[in-house]
C-alpha angles and dihedrals in degrees: 000000000000119000141161136214122202117197124196105205129179092258106018144033109219138178135193123198111198144167119231120203138147093358096308135107118221115195112222109169137359127202133190138184126179098235100155100201092171092060088054095061109114128216091278092050095254123139104243118248093244091055091049088054092047092047092050091050094047096045090048090052091049091048091051091049091051091051090047088054089055101259111165092197133026122197128195128201137162136206139193106345095046090040088058096042118114090210095047093132093051089049091051092048092050090051092049092048090051101039108014087234119131112228117227112200112207123218117233093256091047090051089054091049094050092051091049094051091046098051106027113101125202128324129322134079107306133183124202131199120185115186113194136169096271107018145017122227125204126188138168126195149127121251107319094339114098115203100182133008133171143162122220126204095240128097138153096262094039092052093043088060093048105038121031116212117209103152144001092281094057089044089056089051090055091048088054091050091051092047089057089057094047093045090067092065105026095102088063090062099044111117137168090220122088108258125206106212125212128188128207133186138058095296090063098044090045092050091050089057094042095049092048092042090227128138108276091234092066092097093168089073096045108062110079096013113143120228123201132199090245094054091048092050089052090050092053090049088051098045108029098074094037116112115240093246089057093047090053090059093058114108090203094059124074104231094226090060099045094101097046105031097094090052090052092050090048090055091047092051090048090054093048094047095047096042095042095242114160096180138010132195120231118232128189089202125085146125096350090061090040092053093053093043091053093046099046114011106043107087092199137025114280 
């Protein structure tokens, strides 16, 4: 069976087209567009009309592409920005009217679970960090069983609006702010077992390219790359004082992330410092895979 999942994140609109057979998920094609719904929340917390129109148009285009690729079913879900939106119901109705897709809005804990199921591989104690535009999810589990999962109100776009970064000193201040947020939940993720940590989201894939100084399009060198605290500190020192026009010239930095990447790295470092993580493996998989696995591959509720 061929299916597709479309995820409306705070920073990106993404879609996965996949085949499901004999209890396995085979990824066929992935799509991404930098929609930035979180940045379109107004002072009252409403998604602005122009963003609703843009989202409807983009989701409709993704749906049509999925059907063209032979998907028998197309699913639509949203995470942090839509979860926060005061006009969430109106947004969902507009999407349905435009695409005939019913929007499922994930809770923060559910978002963490989906990312874990999408990225975790095999058995053994695994930790998951998913840094998005509006929120950061953390989960720990073994196999399919999740022991702890939470969502924190900090993301690369959210923090970029709250705390400008112009140099290493202001970057350190943002790391400190993020550490305060993580410190409130870190006891929940303390374990005596050795935990293999995995990271998902644009911050991680961008960092893998930046640290290796390779073009960001070279995806074959991204998935599975291991990031360390030291490498991330060096990357902040390299990027934080750099003017935007210089960042945009870097082959190793996706242009759409140039203005938020240092905030994402600051959040990642805060998580690693507070949770005692010396290294973390980058995964290109995440909540899209987790959504389809939960819907089709899990024989019983988890």
